C-alpha positions in Angstrom: 0.0 0.0 0.0 3.0 2.3 0.4 3.1 2.7 -3.4 -0.2 4.2 -3.4 1.2 7.5 -1.9 3.2 7.9 -4.9 0.2 8.1 -7.1 -0.6 11.8 -7.6 -4.1 12.8 -6.3 -5.0 9.5 -4.8 -4.5 10.4 -1.2 -7.1 13.2 -1.1 -9.6 10.8 -2.8 -8.9 8.3 -0.1 -9.5 10.9 2.7 -12.5 12.2 1.0 -14.0 8.7 0.8 -13.2 8.0 4.4 -14.9 11.1 5.6 -17.9 10.2 3.5 -18.0 6.9 5.1 -17.6 8.6 8.6 -20.6 10.8 8.1 -22.7 7.9 6.9 -21.8 5.8 9.8 -22.4 8.7 12.3 -25.8 9.4 10.8 -26.8 5.8 11.1 -25.6 5.7 14.7 -26.7 9.2 16.1 -29.6 10.1 14.1 -32.1 9.7 17.0 -29.8 12.0 19.2 -29.6 14.6 16.4 -33.4 14.6 16.0 -34.0 14.8 19.7 -31.7 17.8 20.1 -32.9 19.5 17.0 -36.5 19.3 18.2 -35.7 20.7 21.8 -33.7 23.7 20.1 -36.6 24.3 17.9 -39.0 24.5 21.0 -36.5 26.9 22.6 -36.1 29.2 19.7 -39.8 29.4 18.8 -40.6 30.3 22.4 -42.5 27.3 23.5 -40.2 26.9 26.4 -40.1 30.7 27.1 -43.8 30.9 27.6 -44.0 27.8 29.8 -44.1 27.9 33.6 -41.0 27.4 35.6 -42.1 24.0 36.5 -42.7 23.1 32.7 -39.4 24.7 31.7 -37.6 22.7 34.4 -39.4 19.4 33.3 -38.4 20.1 29.6 -34.7 20.6 30.6 -34.7 17.5 32.8 -36.3 15.4 29.9 -33.8 16.9 27.4 -30.8 16.0 29.8 -32.2 12.7 30.7 -32.8 11.8 27.0 -29.4 12.9 26.0 -27.5 10.2 28.0 -29.2 7.1 26.6 -29.4 8.4 23.0 -25.7 9.3 23.2 -24.8 5.9 24.7 -26.8 4.1 22.0 -25.3 6.2 19.3 -21.8 5.7 20.6 -22.4 2.0 20.7 -23.8 1.7 17.2 -21.1 4.1 15.7 -18.2 2.4 14.0 -15.4 4.6 12.5 -14.5 3.6 9.0 -10.8 2.6 8.3 -8.5 3.6 5.5 -8.7 0.1 3.8 -12.5 0.4 3.6 -12.3 3.8 1.8 -9.6 2.1 -0.4 -12.0 -0.7 -1.3 -14.8 1.7 -2.0 -12.5 3.7 -4.6 -11.2 0.5 -6.1 -14.7 -0.7 -6.9 -15.0 2.3 -9.2 -12.9 0.5 -11.7 -13.2 -3.0 -13.3 -9.4 -3.3 -13.0 -9.4 -2.9 -9.3 -6.2 -1.0 -9.7 -5.6 -0.1 -6.0 -5.8 -3.9 -5.1 -3.9 -4.9 -8.1 -1.0 -2.6 -7.3 -0.5 -4.5 -4.1 0.3 -7.6 -6.1 3.9 -8.8 -7.1 5.1 -11.0 -10.0 5.5 -14.8 -9.1 8.7 -15.2 -11.2 11.0 -12.2 -11.3 12.4 -13.0 -14.8 13.8 -10.3 -17.1 11.0 -10.6 -19.6 8.4 -10.9 -17.0 9.6 -7.9 -15.0 9.3 -5.7 -18.2 5.7 -7.0 -18.7 4.9 -6.3 -15.0 6.2 -2.6 -15.4 3.9 -2.1 -18.5 0.9 -3.7 -16.4 1.8 -1.5 -13.3 1.8 1.6 -15.5 -1.4 0.7 -16.8 -2.9 0.3 -13.3 -1.4 3.4 -12.1 -3.2 5.3 -15.0 -6.4 3.7 -13.9 -6.0 4.6 -10.2 -5.3 8.2 -11.1 -8.6 8.2 -13.0 -10.6 6.8 -10.2 -13.8 8.9 -9.2 -15.2 9.5 -5.7 -17.8 6.8 -4.8 -21.5 7.7 -4.8 -23.3 7.0 -1.4 -26.6 8.4 -2.5 -28.3 5.0 -2.2 -26.9 4.4 1.1 -28.0 7.9 2.3 -31.4 7.3 0.9 -31.7 4.1 2.9 -30.2 5.7 6.1 -32.3 9.1 5.9 -35.4 8.5 3.6 -36.9 11.8 4.9 -33.9 14.0 4.4 -33.8 15.0 7.9 -30.1 15.8 7.6 -31.2 18.9 5.5 -34.5 19.7 6.9 -33.6 20.0 10.6 -30.7 22.3 10.1 -32.8 24.4 7.8 -35.5 24.7 10.4 -32.9 25.5 13.0 -31.3 28.2 10.9 -34.6 29.7 10.1 -35.7 29.8 13.6 -32.5 31.4 14.8 -32.8 34.1 12.1 -36.3 34.9 12.9 -35.7 35.2 16.7 -32.2 36.6 16.5 -32.9 39.4 19.1 -34.3 37.0 21.7 -32.6 33.9 20.8 -29.9 34.3 23.4 -32.2 35.0 26.3 -34.5 32.1 25.4 -31.5 29.6 25.3 -30.2 31.0 28.6 -33.6 30.6 30.3 -34.1 27.1 28.7 -30.8 25.8 30.1 -31.1 27.7 33.4 -34.7 27.2 34.6 -35.6 27.5 38.3 -35.4 23.9 39.2 -36.4 24.8 42.7 -39.9 25.5 41.4 -40.4 21.8 41.2 -39.9 21.6 45.0 -41.9 24.5 46.1 -39.8 27.5 45.4 -42.9 29.4 44.3 -44.2 29.3 47.8 -41.1 30.8 49.4 -41.7 34.1 51.2 -38.7 36.3 52.0 -38.7 39.2 54.3 -35.4 41.1 55.2 -34.8 44.2 57.2 -31.8 46.0 58.6 -31.8 47.4 62.1 -29.2 50.1 62.6 -27.4 50.3 66.1 -29.6 51.7 68.7 -27.2 54.7 69.4 -27.6 55.9 65.8 -31.4 56.7 66.4 -32.2 55.6 62.8 -35.3 53.4 62.0 -35.1 50.0 60.5 -34.7 49.7 56.7 -36.8 47.1 54.9 -35.2 45.5 51.9 -36.6 44.4 48.5 -34.5 42.3 46.2 -33.2 44.1 43.2 -33.3 47.5 44.6 -30.4 49.9 44.4 -27.7 49.7 47.1 -28.8 50.5 50.6 -26.6 52.6 52.9 -26.7 51.8 56.5 -24.4 52.5 59.5 -21.7 50.1 60.1 -22.5 47.5 62.8 -26.1 47.3 61.6 -27.9 44.1 62.0 -29.5 42.3 58.9 -32.4 40.0 59.7 -33.7 37.6 57.0 -36.8 35.5 57.7 -37.8 33.0 55.1 -40.8 30.6 54.8 -39.6 27.7 52.8 -40.0 23.9 52.7 -36.4 23.6 54.0 -33.6 25.7 55.5 -32.0 28.0 53.0 -28.5 29.6 53.3 -27.5 33.1 53.7 -24.4 34.2 51.8 -22.7 37.4 52.7 -19.8 38.5 50.5 -17.5 41.5 51.1 -14.3 42.5 49.6 -12.2 40.8 52.3 -14.5 38.0 53.4 -17.2 35.5 52.6 -19.5 34.2 55.1 -22.2 31.5 54.8 -24.9 31.1 57.4 -27.4 28.4 58.0 -31.0 29.5 58.8 -32.5 28.5 62.2 -36.1 27.4 62.6 -38.3 29.7 64.6 -41.3 28.7 66.8 -43.6 30.0 64.1 -42.2 27.4 61.6 -40.1 29.9 59.6 -36.5 30.2 59.1 -34.4 33.1 60.3 -30.8 34.2 60.1 -29.1 37.3 61.5 -25.7 38.8 60.6 -24.0 42.0 61.3 -22.9 44.3 58.4 -19.5 45.8 59.0 -18.4 46.5 55.5 -19.9 47.0 52.0 -21.5 43.6 51.2 -23.7 41.6 48.9 -26.3 39.5 50.7 -27.9 36.5 49.0 -30.4 33.9 50.0 -29.9 30.6 48.2 -32.2 27.6 48.1 -32.1 25.5 44.9 -30.5 28.6 43.3 -30.5 32.3 44.3 -33.7 33.6 45.8 -32.9 37.2 46.7 -30.0 39.3 46.6 -29.2 42.8 48.2 -26.3 45.1 48.0 -25.5 46.9 51.2 -23.2 49.8 51.8 -21.8 50.4 55.3 -21.2 53.9 56.5 -18.5 54.0 59.0 -19.1 55.4 62.5 -17.0 58.3 63.2 -15.3 58.6 66.5 -16.6 61.4 68.8 -14.8 64.8 69.0 -14.4 66.6 72.5 -12.3 69.6 73.5 -12.1 72.1 76.2 -13.6 75.5 75.6 -12.3 76.7 79.1 -10.0 74.8 81.5 -11.4 73.9 84.9 -11.3 76.7 87.6 -12.5 77.0 91.1 -15.8 79.0 91.7 -16.8 80.7 94.9 -18.9 77.7 95.9 -16.0 75.3 95.8 -17.0 73.8 92.6 -14.9 73.0 89.6 -16.3 74.8 86.5 -15.2 74.3 82.9 -16.8 74.7 79.6 -16.6 72.1 76.9 -18.0 71.1 73.5 -18.4 67.7 72.0 -19.9 66.3 68.8 -20.5 63.0 67.1 -22.4 61.9 63.9 -24.8 59.7 65.9 -24.5 61.4 69.3 -22.3 61.4 72.2 -23.3 58.6 74.8 -21.3 59.6 77.8 -18.8 62.2 78.9 -16.3 61.7 81.6 -13.6 63.8 83.3 -10.6 61.5 83.5 -8.0 62.6 86.2 -4.4 61.6 86.9 -2.2 62.7 89.7 0.5 65.1 88.5 3.0 63.8 91.3 2.7 60.1 90.0 4.7 58.7 87.2 3.6 57.2 83.9 2.0 54.2 85.7 -0.4 56.5 87.5 -3.9 55.1 87.8 -6.8 57.2 86.6 -10.1 58.3 88.2 -13.1 59.1 86.2 -16.0 61.5 87.0 -19.1 61.5 84.9 -20.2 64.8 83.4 -23.8 65.2 82.8 -24.8 65.8 79.1 -27.4 68.3 78.3 -29.7 65.7 76.6 -30.1 62.1 75.6 -27.1 61.5 73.2 -26.6 64.9 71.8 -25.0 65.2 68.4 -23.5 68.7 69.1 -23.3 70.0 72.6 -21.5 73.0 74.2 -22.2 73.6 77.9 -20.5 74.8 81.1 -20.4 72.2 83.9 -19.8 72.9 87.5 -18.8 69.7 89.5 -18.6 69.4 93.2 -15.2 67.5 93.4 -14.5 68.3 96.9 -15.4 64.8 97.8 -12.8 63.3 95.5 -10.0 61.4 97.2 -7.5 63.8 95.4 -9.1 67.0 96.6 -6.4 69.5 97.2 -3.9 67.9 94.8 -2.7 69.0 91.5 -4.2 66.7 88.7 -4.0 66.4 85.0 -7.4 66.1 83.5 -8.9 64.9 80.2 -12.3 65.0 78.8 -13.3 61.6 77.3 -16.4 61.3 75.0 -17.8 57.9 74.2 -20.4 57.3 71.5 -23.0 54.6 71.3 -20.6 52.3 69.4 -18.0 52.4 72.3 -15.5 54.5 70.5 -13.7 57.1 72.8 -11.8 60.1 72.2 -9.7 62.0 74.7 -9.3 65.8 74.7 -6.0 67.6 75.4 -4.8 67.6 78.9 -5.5 70.4 81.5 -3.7 70.8 84.7 -5.5 72.2 87.8 -5.9 71.7 91.5 -8.9 69.9 92.7 -10.7 72.0 95.3 -11.1 70.6 98.8 -14.0 71.1 101.1 -13.4 74.3 103.3 -13.7 73.0 106.8 -13.4 75.4 109.7 -14.1 73.1 112.7 -10.9 71.3 113.9 -12.8 68.2 114.5 -14.2 68.2 110.8 -10.7 68.8 109.5 -9.3 65.8 111.5 -12.1 63.6 110.1 -11.4 64.9 106.5 -7.7 64.0 107.0 -8.7 60.5 108.2 -10.9 60.2 105.2 -8.4 61.1 102.5 -5.7 59.1 104.2 -7.6 56.0 103.7 -8.8 56.7 100.2 -5.4 57.7 98.9 -3.9 54.3 100.0 -3.8 51.9 97.0 -1.4 49.2 98.3 -2.8 45.9 99.2 -2.8 44.0 102.4 -0.2 41.5 103.2 -0.9 38.0 102.5 -1.1 35.6 105.4 -0.8 31.8 104.9 -3.6 30.0 106.8 -2.3 26.8 108.5 -4.1 23.5 108.0 -6.5 22.5 110.7 -4.5 19.5 111.5 -1.4 21.6 112.3 -3.2 23.6 115.1 -2.3 22.3 118.4 -4.9 22.1 121.3 -5.7 25.4 122.7 -3.7 27.4 120.1 -5.2 30.5 118.6 -4.6 31.7 115.0 -4.2 35.3 116.0 -3.3 36.3 112.3 -7.1 35.8 111.2 -8.1 38.4 113.6 -5.3 41.2 113.9 -5.9 42.3 110.3 -4.9 45.8 110.9 -1.3 44.6 111.3 -1.3 43.4 107.7 -2.9 46.6 106.4 -0.8 49.0 104.3 0.8 52.0 106.0 -2.1 54.5 104.9 -4.9 52.3 106.5 -2.8 51.8 109.7 -2.1 55.6 110.0 -5.9 56.2 109.7 -6.7 53.8 112.4 -4.2 55.5 114.7 -5.7 58.9 113.8 -9.1 57.8 114.8 -7.7 56.5 118.1 -6.0 59.9 118.7 -9.1 61.9 117.7 -11.6 59.9 120.0 -9.2 60.2 123.1 -11.2 61.4 126.1 -14.4 62.1 124.1 -16.1 63.6 127.3 -13.6 66.7 126.9 -13.6 67.2 123.2 -17.0 66.0 121.7 -20.1 67.9 121.9 -22.1 65.8 119.4 -22.2 62.1 120.7 -23.2 60.9 117.2 -20.0 62.0 115.8 -18.0 60.1 118.4 -19.9 56.9 118.0 -19.5 57.3 114.2 -15.8 57.7 114.5 -15.6 54.6 116.8 -17.7 52.6 114.3 -15.3 53.7 111.4 -12.4 52.6 113.5 -13.9 49.2 114.1 -14.5 48.8 110.4 -10.7 49.5 109.8 -9.7 47.0 112.5 -11.8 44.3 110.8 -11.2 45.1 107.1 -9.1 42.6 105.1 -8.8 44.7 101.9 -8.6 48.2 100.8 -12.1 47.9 99.3 -13.4 47.1 102.7 -11.5 50.0 104.2 -12.8 52.3 101.5 -16.3 51.4 102.7 -15.9 53.9 105.5 -15.8 56.9 103.1 -19.5 57.8 103.2 -19.6 57.4 106.9 -16.5 59.7 107.4 -17.8 62.4 104.8 -21.1 62.6 106.7 -19.3 62.9 110.1 -17.1 65.7 108.7 -20.1 67.5 107.5 -21.9 66.9 110.8 -19.0 68.3 112.7 -18.9 71.2 110.5 -22.5 72.2 109.8 -24.6 70.1 112.2 -27.8 68.2 111.3 -28.4 70.4 108.3 -25.8 68.4 106.4 -28.2 65.5 106.1 -31.0 67.6 104.7 -28.5 69.2 102.2 -27.6 65.8 100.9 -31.2 64.8 100.5 -31.9 68.1 98.6 -28.9 67.5 96.2 -30.1 63.9 95.7 -33.7 65.1 95.0 -32.4 67.9 92.6 -30.3 65.2 90.7 -33.3 62.8 90.3 -35.5 65.5 88.9 -32.8 66.8 86.7 -32.3 63.2 85.2 -36.1 62.9 84.6 -36.3 66.3 82.8 -33.1 65.4 80.6 -34.2 61.8 79.8 -37.8 62.8 78.9 -39.5 60.8 81.7 -43.2 60.4 81.9 -45.4 63.1 83.3 -46.2 61.1 86.4 -42.7 60.4 87.1 -41.6 64.0 86.8 -44.4 65.1 89.0 -43.5 62.5 91.6 -39.8 63.7 91.7 -40.9 67.2 91.7 -42.9 66.7 95.0 -39.9 64.9 96.4 -37.7 68.0 95.6 -40.3 70.3 97.2 -40.3 68.1 100.4 -36.5 68.0 100.4 -36.5 71.9 100.1 -39.0 72.2 103.0 -36.8 69.9 105.1 -33.7 71.8 104.3 -35.1 75.0 105.2 -36.5 73.6 108.6 -33.1 72.2 109.3 -31.3 75.5 108.5 -33.7 77.4 110.6 -33.4 75.0 113.5 -29.6 75.2 113.3 -29.7 79.1 113.2 -32.1 79.1 116.3 -29.7 76.8 118.0 -26.9 79.2 117.4 -28.7 82.2 118.9 -31.3 83.3 116.5 -34.2 84.4 118.6 -37.1 83.6 116.2 -37.5 82.7 112.6 -37.1 85.7 110.5 -40.3 87.1 109.3 -40.6 88.1 105.6 -43.0 90.9 104.8 -43.8 89.1 101.6 -44.2 85.7 103.2 -47.9 85.3 103.2 -49.4 82.5 101.0 -52.8 82.1 99.8 -54.8 79.0 100.8 -53.3 78.9 104.2 -50.5 76.6 103.1 -47.4 76.2 105.1 -44.8 78.8 104.1 -41.5 77.7 102.5 -39.8 81.0 103.3 -41.6 83.5 101.4 -44.0 84.0 98.5 -41.1 84.6 96.1 -39.8 81.2 96.8 -43.3 79.7 96.6 -43.7 81.4 93.2 -40.5 79.8 92.0 -41.8 76.3 93.1 -45.1 76.9 91.3 -43.1 78.2 88.3 -41.0 75.0 88.3 -44.1 72.9 88.5 -45.8 74.7 85.5 -42.7 74.4 83.5 -42.4 70.7 84.0 -46.1 70.2 83.2 -45.8 72.2 80.0 -42.7 70.5 78.8 -40.3 73.3 79.1 -37.5 71.0 80.1 -34.6 73.3 79.5 -36.1 76.2 81.3 -37.2 73.9 84.2 -33.7 72.6 84.5 -32.3 76.1 84.8 -34.8 77.3 87.4 -34.2 74.0 89.3 -30.4 74.8 89.4 -31.2 78.5 90.5 -33.6 77.3 93.4 -31.0 74.7 94.6 -28.1 77.4 94.5 -30.2 79.8 96.4 -31.0 77.3 99.0 -27.4 76.2 99.4 -26.4 79.8 99.9 -28.8 80.5 102.7 -27.5 82.9 105.4 -29.6 83.5 108.5 -28.9 86.8 110.5 -29.7 87.1 114.2 -32.2 89.9 114.8 -33.0 92.0 117.9 -36.6 91.3 118.0 -37.7 94.7 116.9 -38.3 93.8 113.1 -34.9 95.2 112.1 -32.7 93.0 110.1 -35.5 91.3 108.5 -34.5 89.4 105.3 -35.5 91.3 102.1 -35.9 94.7 103.9 -33.4 97.3 105.2 -33.4 97.8 108.9 -31.2 98.8 111.7 -27.8 97.6 112.2 -27.3 94.6 114.5 -27.4 96.0 118.0 -29.3 99.2 117.1 -32.8 100.0 118.2 -35.3 101.6 115.9 -35.8 104.5 118.4 -32.1 105.3 118.0 -32.4 105.8 114.2 -32.6 109.2 112.7 -36.2 110.3 112.0 -35.8 110.3 108.2 -34.5 106.8 108.2 -37.2 105.5 110.5 -39.9 107.1 108.3 -38.4 105.6 105.2 -38.3 102.2 106.8 -41.8 102.6 107.8 -43.0 103.6 104.3 -41.0 100.8 102.8 -42.7 98.3 105.1 -46.1 99.8 103.9 -45.2 99.5 100.3 -44.1 95.8 101.0 -47.5 95.1 102.4 -49.2 96.8 99.7 -47.2 94.9 97.2 -48.1 91.6 98.7 -51.7 92.4 98.8 -51.8 93.5 95.3 -50.0 90.3 94.0 -52.7 88.2 95.8 -55.4 90.2 94.1 -53.7 89.6 90.8 -53.7 86.0 91.4 -57.3 85.9 92.5 -58.5 88.0 89.4 -56.7 85.4 87.3 -58.3 82.5 89.0 -61.7 84.0 88.6 -61.2 84.4 84.9 -60.5 80.7 84.8 -63.7 79.9 86.8 -61.6 78.9 89.9 -62.5 81.7 92.3 -60.3 81.8 95.3 -61.3 83.2 98.8 -59.9 86.4 100.2 -56.5 86.2 102.1 -56.7 83.7 105.0 -59.7 81.9 103.5 -59.8 78.7 101.6 -60.8 78.7 97.8 -64.4 78.7 97.0 -66.3 77.9 93.8 -68.1 80.7 92.1 -71.4 81.4 93.6 -70.6 79.8 96.9 -69.8 81.7 100.3 -68.3 80.7 103.5 -70.3 78.5 105.8 -72.6 77.4 103.0 -74.2 80.8 102.5 -75.9 81.5 99.3 -75.7 84.7 97.3 -77.8 87.4 98.8 -77.6 86.2 102.3 -76.1 88.2 105.1 -72.4 87.7 105.9 -70.8 87.8 109.3 -68.9 91.2 109.0 -69.2 93.8 111.5 -71.6 95.9 109.5 -73.9 95.0 106.7 -72.3 95.9 103.5 -69.0 96.7 104.9 -66.0 95.3 102.8 -63.7 94.9 105.6 -63.7 93.2 109.0 -62.4 94.4 112.3 -58.8 94.0 111.4 -59.1 96.1 108.4 -58.6 93.1 106.1 -61.2 92.0 103.4 -64.1 90.0 104.8 -65.4 86.7 103.2 -68.0 88.5 101.1 -65.8 91.1 99.6 -65.7 91.4 95.9 -62.5 91.7 93.8 -63.6 95.2 92.8 -64.1 96.2 96.4 -60.7 94.8 97.4 -59.0 96.6 94.4 -60.8 99.9 95.4 -59.6 99.5 99.0 -55.9 99.1 97.9 -56.5 102.4 95.9 -57.7 104.0 99.2 -54.5 102.8 100.9 -52.3 104.3 98.3 -54.2 107.6 98.6 -53.9 107.5 102.3 -50.3 106.8 102.1 -49.8 109.7 99.6 -51.7 112.1 101.9 -49.7 111.0 105.0 -46.4 111.3 103.3 -47.5 114.7 101.8 -48.3 115.9 105.4 -45.0 114.8 106.7 -42.9 116.2 103.9 -44.9 119.4 103.5 -42.7 121.5 105.7 -40.0 121.4 103.1 -40.6 123.1 99.7 -37.9 121.0 98.0 -39.4 117.8 99.1 -36.4 116.8 101.3 -38.2 116.7 104.7 -38.8 113.4 106.5 -40.5 111.0 104.2 -40.4 113.5 101.4 -38.3 111.2 99.3 -41.4 109.3 98.3 -42.2 110.2 94.7 -45.8 111.5 94.9 -46.2 111.3 91.2 -45.4 107.5 91.3 -48.1 107.1 94.1 -50.7 109.0 92.0 -49.8 106.7 89.0 -50.2 103.6 91.3 -53.5 104.8 92.4 -54.7 105.7 88.9 -53.8 102.1 87.8 -55.6 100.6 90.8 -58.8 102.8 90.2 -58.9 101.7 86.5 -58.5 98.1 87.6 -61.3 98.4 90.0 -63.6 100.0 87.5 -62.8 97.2 84.9 -63.6 94.6 87.6 -67.0 96.3 88.2 -67.6 96.2 84.4 -66.6 92.5 84.3 -63.6 93.3 81.9 -61.1 90.8 83.4 -58.5 91.3 80.8 -58.3 95.1 81.2 -58.3 94.6 84.9 -55.4 92.2 84.9 -53.4 94.6 82.7 -53.9 97.5 85.2 -53.2 95.3 88.0 -49.9 94.2 86.4 -49.0 98.0 85.8 -49.8 98.8 89.5 -47.6 95.8 90.8 -44.6 96.8 88.6 -44.9 100.5 89.7 -45.1 99.5 93.5 -42.2 97.2 93.1 -40.0 99.9 91.2 -40.9 102.6 93.9 -40.0 100.2 96.8 -36.7 99.4 95.1 -35.9 103.1 94.7 -36.9 103.9 98.2 -34.6 100.9 99.5 -31.7 102.3 97.5 -32.2 105.7 99.0 -32.3 104.2 102.5 -29.2 102.2 101.8 -27.6 105.6 100.8 -28.5 107.3 104.1 -27.3 104.5 106.2 -24.0 104.3 104.4 -23.5 107.8 104.8 -24.2 107.7 108.6 -22.3 104.4 109.2 -19.6 104.4 106.7 -17.4 101.2 106.5 -19.3 99.5 109.3 -22.4 99.5 107.2 -20.6 98.5 104.2 -19.4 95.3 105.9 -23.0 94.4 106.7 -24.5 95.4 103.3 -22.7 92.6 101.7 -24.7 90.0 103.7 -27.6 88.2 102.1 -31.0 87.0 103.4 -32.0 83.4 103.7 -32.8 83.4 100.0 -29.5 84.8 98.8 -30.8 88.4 98.2 -28.8 91.5 99.3 -29.7 92.5 102.8 -29.8 96.2 101.6 -33.1 96.2 99.8 -35.6 94.2 97.8 -34.7 91.8 95.2 -36.2 91.3 92.0 -34.6 87.9 91.4 -32.9 89.0 88.2 -30.6 86.0 88.1 -33.7 83.6 88.2 -36.2 84.0 85.2 -39.7 83.1 86.5 -42.3 83.1 83.8 -45.3 85.2 84.6 -48.3 83.2 86.0 -50.4 84.4 83.2 -48.0 83.1 80.6 -47.7 79.8 82.5 -51.5 79.6 82.6 -51.6 80.3 78.7 -49.2 77.4 78.3 -51.4 75.1 80.4 -54.5 76.2 78.4 -52.8 75.5 75.1 -51.7 72.2 76.3 -55.2 71.1 77.5 -56.5 72.3 74.1 -54.1 70.1 72.3 -55.1 67.2 74.4 -58.9 67.8 73.8 -58.6 68.2 70.1 -56.4 65.1 69.9 -59.2 63.0 71.6 -62.0 64.5 69.4 -60.6 64.8 65.9 -61.5 62.1 63.5 -58.8 63.1 60.9 -55.9 60.7 61.1 -53.4 63.2 59.8 -54.4 65.8 62.2 -54.2 63.3 65.0 -50.6 62.4 64.1 -49.7 66.1 64.0 -51.3 66.7 67.4 -49.5 63.6 68.7 -46.1 65.0 67.6 -46.8 68.2 69.3 -47.8 66.5 72.6 -44.6 64.4 72.3 -42.6 67.6 72.3 -44.3 68.9 75.4 
C-alpha cells in the first residue's frame, strides 16, 4: 500500500471517501440523538419553553438532559469509525481493473521478460488509479435517511435562529437555566429582610426588597432575613475581604431566620435551589466623637470646679467623663473618672458649662491632669487635650471636721494591698492554740490604713472633753472598728460615706443630712427632665424635691435658732394664699409653682435652669440674728445689729416705715392679681386667709344674697381692716387704691414742711403714688364692668410700679445708712438674706427668670386644648400632627 502514496491525487480521494463513510456511519448511529436535540432547540427558539411556567421549563430541561444520556450511549455503541482500507476498497470498486488492490500484487517469477511485462501492467494500473472517481453514497443515504432530515432539521434551526435573532440568546439562557427549585416548592417561598441600625444611631429599621439599588446603613447594623420555605436555605454574605455562609435557624412559628452584622460593603444573597434574593448593602463608618475644652477647669466661689466644653458625634455622644491623673505620680499612674452630665440624651452637638462638686474626691487639694473623654454609642472613645489644675477641697473650719477629713483622704489615697497570710491547716493547730493572724488584720494593712486607724484613736481620746455631738464620736468609733476588721482596701474604703457625713456633721450640724437629701432630689429631677421621663414620674420627683427643700429650710432654721437666732425671720412678703405652710416667702413659693408649671408644659430646659437656681439659692442660705424689733428682716433694710429703731434718725425711721407699707401693699396687690386670674379661669379663690371657693358659693354654705358675718352689713372689711369673706374683687381693688391715697396724703403732710421735698418721708415720689392709684382705680372699674383682661393689665401695671417704687426707696435708704455708718454699714451690706438676696433692699430675682403666672396659665391652656383636640378629631393626619406636638411637650 506504500506505493499508493506515490500516485498523484490519490490520497485526497482516499481521505474524502473515508470522511464520507464517517458521516454515513455517524448518521446511522446518532440520528435519534440529532433529531432529539434539534426538536428541543426548535422548541426553545420558537418560544414554547419561554412561555411555559418554571415547572414546565424545568421538566423540559430535565427530559432533555435525561434523554441525551441514553441516546448518546446508544449512538456511541452503534457508531463504527471507517478505516482507510475500507475507503480504498470503495474507491477500488469504481474500476473493473481494481487498480488499487492490483497494485498491491507482485510477480510470481522475477524473470527479465516478466519484469518488463509487469512494469507495463503497473503503469496501466497506475493510470487507472489516477482516473478513479469518488464513490457515490446516495443509495446508502437514501436508505439511512429516507426523509432528508439531515437537510430539513438544520434548515429549520437556521430559520428559527434568524427569525428570533434578538431574543434567541435570552431564550436559550432561560431554557438551560430554569428555576429547578420550582419543582420543589420554590414558588411558595416568602422572604422578608430588614436591617436594624445600632440603637445609638437613632435611625429606623430599613426594609429590603430584592433587586433594589444599594442600601446605605451605618456600620454595625444587623440584618435579619426571615424565610418561609420547605427547608432551610442559606445566607451568603460576601464582602471585599471575606465571605460568610450562614445556616438559617427554625423559629417557633415554623419559619427560618438568620441574623448577621454588616461591618463593610457587602452583597447578601439567599440561596435555596438557586439564588432567591440578593441585596447590596453599603456600610457607612461610625466616626469617633470629638471633644475639646472651651475653658479649662477653675474654682468657683462655691468650691465647685467649673469648665466649659463642647463635644460632637455623627450619631450622638453617649457619655462624657472627666479623667483625672495625679501629677505627682509617674507614667504608671492610675486614673479616676468623674461622670459629666450631658445636656440631653445622646446629643450630636453639645456645648455647655459644667460645675462639678469634686470636694469629695480622694485627690481633693492635689494637682491633677484632667482629660475629657467622650464615648459614642458604638463604644468609640476620644480624649481631649490635657488640662492641669488643682482639685478644690472642702473648706472645713471646725478642727474636728478637719481631722475627720484628713482621716478620710488618708484611707482613700492608699492603693497598696494587704499583706498575704498563709492560713495553717486545721490538723497543724495544736490544742488550745489561737490563730491570731486571722483577727489582727490591721497589722497586715498598708501604711495608710494603719495611719488612719491611729488617727481615729487619737481623735476619739477622752471624748467627754472634746466631743459635743455624741453621734460624731460613735460614728468615728464605728469607722475605727471597720478599719480594724477590714481585710482589703475595698473594705476600708467602705468607711468613706460615713466619714464624709461625720465631717459635714461636725462642720454644719444636722443640716448636712438635709442638704444631701436636697442635692439627691435635685439630681433625680434633673435626670427625669433630661431623659424625657413620663409626666407622672416627673411630678413624683418634683414633689420629692419640694419636700426636700422644706426639710432643708427647717433644718437650717433649727440650726440658726440653736446658734442664737431669737425667732424665725419674718418676711414681709411671706404670706401665701390658701393657708399653706410657708416655705420661706411668696417669692420662693412662686419659684416652686413656676417650676411645677414648666415641668407640666414640657419646658425642660427652662425647668432645669430654674431648678439649678433654686438649689443654689437654698445652698447659699444665710440667717442673720435679729434683735426682736423687726430690724434686720431678710428682704428689707433695717437697723444695724445692736441698734434700736428708736435710735435711728427720723428720716431713716420714716423711710423704713414707708418701705414696710409698700411691701405690704405689694403683697396684697399680688394676691389680688392671682385671685383675678383664678376667677377668669372659673376657679374663684377666697380672700386672704380663707380657703378657695367655687363661684357662687360663700363661706359656711351661705348662698348669694344672704347676710355675711362682717361687723356691719355691706362693709367690705372686718375688724382688722382686712377683706371679709363676702368682699368682691372690685371692692378689694378699690380698698388698695384708698390705701395708696392715704399713704400719699400722709407722706405729703410729713414732707410738706420742706418746699424742695427733702423733709422726713419726702423722698417718696408723689407722682409715682398717683400713677399707682390711677392704675388701681382703673383696675377696680374694669372689675366692676366685668372686663377681666383690662383689669389684669392695670393690676400688672400697679404691681410693677409698686415694686419699682420700693426698690428706689430701698436704694435711698441704703445711701442714708451708708453715709451715717460708713465702713461699718458696708461690711454688713454685703450680707444676704435666707434666699440669697442682698440685705440692703428688695430683690427682683434678676438671676432667676420666673415666667409670669399668666404666661404659665396660657401654656397650660394650650396644652389642654391640644389634648382635647387630639381626643376628638377624626382626621388621622391631624391626630398624627397633634401627637407629635404632645410628644414635644
